N, C-alpha and C positions, 0 to 999 in steps of 0.2 A: 394032652392035650382035651380039655373037658368038652362033651357034646352039647349044643343047644339047643333050643326048636330052630324050624325051619325060617323063622325071622331074623335069626343072624345068620350073614352071608359072611365065611372067613376067604380073604385073597392074602397068600404070600406074593408080596413083589419085591425083588433082586433086596432080599437078607430081611425086608419089613412085613409084620402083620396086619391085617387091617380086617377091625372087627366091625362089620355093618351092620345095625339092626335100624330094622325096617319099623318102623311102627307107625300106629296110628292113635293119631294126637288125642283121641279122646278114652283111649283102651288103658283099664287098670293094670292087664295086664303086660302090654307094653309097659306099664311104669315098672313092674316088678321085673321086667327081666332085666331091663339097664340098670337096676340097680344090681342085683345078680350080676349079670356081666362086666361091670367095672370093681363092683367090691373081689372077686374070681380071678380076672386077669389084671389087675392091679397096674392099667398099662401107662405109657409116658404123658399120655396123651388125650386129652377125652376132647372132640371134635362134635359141637351142635349144628343143628338146622336152625340158627337163629342167628341174628346180624346185634346191634349194641342196641339199638334201639327197644328190640323185641324182645330183651334180654334183661334191659331196665323194665320194660312194660309187666315181665313176668314174674320179675320181683317187688313192682310198686302196685298193691291193685288197687290205686287210685287213679289208674292211667287216663281217663279220659276225662275226672273233672280237673285234672290238671292240665288240659288242654287252651291253647289262646285261638280260640276261634276268630279273632281280627287278625290275628298272625296268619292261619289258615284263608282267611278270604283275603288279605293283599297280596297271598300271593298266589291266589288264583289256584288254590290246592283243594275246592272242595268236594269236585268229582273225589279225588284221589279218598278222602275221606271217608268217601260215600260206599268207594268201592272195601276199601277197610272196616268200616263198620258192616257192611254187609255180609264180606265174608267172616269175620268173626261172629258174626250172630248166627249165623247157618250153623258152627261149628260150638257153639255154646250152647245152640238149641238140640243138637245130638247128645253133647257128654251131658244134661241135666236126664238124660234117660237112663245114663248108667252109674248118675250121680260120682261124677268124678269133674276135676276143674280142665279144663281146656292145657296143654303141654305140663300135665301133671307128667310127661317122663321126661321133660327137660327138665322139671323140679328136683325130679328122683337122681337125675344123673350131676346137678351142681351140685347138692348134697352129695351124694356120694365120692366124687372127685373133691370138696371141700373136706372131706371128712379125710380123706388119704391124703391130703396136699397134691393132690396129682392137678397141672396144670389145664384149662379151661381154653379153648380155641372156636370165637365163631367165626361160622364158613359162612353163613347166607348173606346176599348181597343186603344193603340196604333197603330195608322196607318200605320207603319213600320212592328208591329210584324204581324199585319192580313195579311197585302201583302207578307210578307215572307211566314208567313205559308201557305198560297194560294196556292204560285207559287212552292212552295215543296210537295205540295198534291196534286198537277194534274200531272200525267202522261205527256208522250211527246203525247199524242195523242190529248188529254186534253188541251192542252198546245194551239197546234195548231186551234183548234178548239172557242178558247178561243179568238183568235187573228182575231178571222173572225166569230165574235157572230155580228159584226153590220150590217152581210149580211143578217140575217132572219129576221131582225128589221126594213127594207127600209119601211113597208108598215105601219109601226105604226109611224113611222118617220115624213110621209106623211099629218095622219092624226090624230097628237096628237094635243086635245085642252083641254081648263079645263072640258068640258064636259066629255070627255075619263079620265083625272083625275079623276074625279069625280068621275070615276065609278071604276078607278082602285085602287082607294082608302078606297075601298070595300071590305070588311074582305074576302069574297068567292073568289072575283077573283083576288084577290093578294095570296093569296094561291096558286089557281092554277096557276099564273105564276111563284112560288115559285116548283111547283110539278111540271110543267115543264123544269123549271132551271136544279132541281133535277135529270132528266132524264137526261140529255144533261152532264151535267156534276157536280154530284153527289156529286164527293168533292170542286166543288169550293160553292157549297150552304152548304157543311156540315161546313165550315170557313167562308165564307162572310156571311151566314144568321143563320145558328143553334147554331154554339160557340156566335156567337155576340145575342142573343138573350139571352140567358141564362149569359151572359156577362154585356149587358144593366138591365135588368132585378136585376140581385146581386147587379149591383150599385145605381138601383131606389134605392131597399129596403132599403139599406143601408145607405141613404139620411139624412140629419136632417129634422126634423120638423112633424109634422101630418098632414099638405095640401102639398100636392107635387103635379106641374106639370111637365109631363114627355113630351117632344119633341121628336118625333122616327120616324123612315122610316113608311110607312103602314106597307110595308112587312115585319117589325117584333113584330106588334103586336101582333097577333094572340101568339104567340111563346113568347111572355112577362106574358100577361091576364094568359095563362096558368100556367107558371112559377109563377107567383106572387101569385094566386088564390091554390096552390096546395102548396105552401110554400118548393119551392126547395130549392136545395144549391146544389153552385158551386162552387170549389176550383180554384179562378179566379189563382193562379200564375199555375197552369197547363195551361193553355190555354194561358197564356203568353208566353209561352215556344216556343223558334224556334228549331221545330225538326229536331233532328242532323242527319247526314247520315250514312246510317245502317251501320253493320260492313262488313255486304258482298260488299254492293258496295263501299265503301273503299277498302278491300281488292281485288275484282276486280279491281278498279283505277291503284295500284299498280301492282296487277298482271299480266299485260296484258303486264305492259312496262318492264316489270321484264323478261317475256318470248322473249317478242321481242330483249330488249337485250341481253337475254342470246343466242337465235338462232341464232344473226349474229356471237358472239363470238365461236360458235360452229361450224359452218360455218367458220370462219376464221381458224379455228384450223383444222382442217381437208380438208379444199377444197385451203389455205390458204388468205393471205392478200388480191390478189386480189379479189376475188370471195366475199369476206367481206365489200370491198371495193365498191362492184357494187352493193351491197344491201342496205347497207348506205345511198349510190345514190337513191335507188329504194324507202326508205322510205323520204328521202329529197323532192324529184319530188312529190313524195303521197303526203306528207303535204300540203308540202308547194306552189305548184300549186293551188289548187283548193281553198286554203286560200288566193290566190293572186288573181285570178278569181274573189272569192269573194268582194275583196278588187276594183278589177278596175269597174265591173258591180256598185259600189257605187258610182264610181267616185269621189273615194279618193284621198287622196291627197299623189304624188309620196312616200313619204316616209313612209306613211299608209301604200302601196301598196309593200313596199322593207319589211315594217316588218310583213306585215303577210305572207309572204313569207319565212324570214327567221327563225319567233319566231315559227309557226306553228309546222314544224319536233318536238321542243324541249321541246312546251306546250303539247303536245299527249303522251310525256311520262312521266306525271306529273300531278296529278288530283289537283294540287295546284292554277292554272290558267289558265284559256283557252287561242286562238289567238284570241277572242273574244273579250276580255276584253284588253291585249295588245295593239292590233291593235286604239281600241277607245280611247284608251291613248294617242295612240301616234297623233292621226286623232286630237284631243280637243287643243295638245300641239302645233299642225304646223294650224291648221283652225278651231281654237275656236270658238263655239255659238256667236252671235252674240246677243245683247239684245233684238232686235226685233224679234229675230227665237223662244226667252220664251213667251217673248207675244204673239206669234201668235201658241203657239206648238199643243194644244187643238185643235183649229180652222179648222190645217194644218194637224191632224194625220188623220182625212178618205179620204184627197186626194192622190190619190196613190203617182202621180207625184210630190207631196211637200217634198217627202220622200227625193227627190233631190235636192232639194235648198234650204230646212229648216235644216241649220247645227246641230241644236240637232235632228231632227229626223234624219239626215243623220248620226251622231253617233250611233243611235240605228242599223240603217239599217247596218254599218260597221258591227259593234256585233253582229247580226245574220249570216249574210254570210259569213263572214269569220268563226266565228264561225263552223257554218253548214260546209264550205271546208271542214274545218280541220279535222272533225269528219268522211268525209266523208273518205278522204283520208288517215286515220287513218285505217278503215277496210279495204280497198284498198290494204294499202303497208304492213299491220299484214297478209292479205291474202297470198300475194304474197311473203312475207318472211316464212311464214309458209310452203306454197308450197313447196320453196325450197328447205325447211330442211326438210321435209319429203322425197322428191326425193333424198337428200344425203344421208338419215337415208338406205331407199329402195334401 
């Protein structure tokens, strides 16, 4: 048996041999090592840390410009797309420093397997499920931390090279990084790392053949090895589910609007239509103005600014859709992103000024600012109306 670098772990389990290759997704050394192991070992199957969507995206370089933004908004998946762009942007930024395409080790595996007619198994969970589970698992504070995570990595970005990546591929260093991540964002670690460790390991274990080569990120190595060596089992269907909104939050989403409308009706009955009208005006202005200001700050299309003002008072009374989604949909109708905006989105993401010039990033900016403005307005408007109700009752 040929001896490889420490990045390759060989496990012998029940007459089967697993070659686990821990890679850095932006490393030329990783790409070359993957090619070498597959060609030398000629396994029965090659397992990749990819799902069907990412596999197709890897082979199709025009993945961003083929995106149907209207469909993303209709399915209320803008926040999921935002996470995807953030992760892709950070990875591409590091890859540029090393003059390599992100995911090059997977392309090396695909090409080597195709050349030897070796079947490929896509072993990762659907990226859309992972991102949606990730977003839903994060608290509001954790979501804010996540969006500013890149600030903690500036020194790392300056010093990154193949020598550093070789260190990062070592299990002990990776484990420390994951541990640090878990301290900052425990929910993110649980969904992005722990769940996927189990998912990948279960799929690798169930792959066909007696000699398997699996290409996975170095951060998953220790989790996968532990899983396979202890013959653990996971119900994949359970971690493929999108967590539903809790009954408590659903009730809150409807109870608060009910209380606001009920309060205005009570004021109208007891103090007259004029007083009720004044409270309606308070609600409209409290919601519409902050949301509109958010659209103005984002330098939105005039119709987007108007839609932010007029939609916020109504969307705040229903948990079905938010002002951010309405404004984003109007924006892409009247100022749709161009092909060049999709092509440069991962490069522009970390440049704050580009969020106003890249039309795709501007959609995200509008979504965030108008939604935030509407949320602030909802609390302020509710406070004013409930105060008026209390004064009336008192």
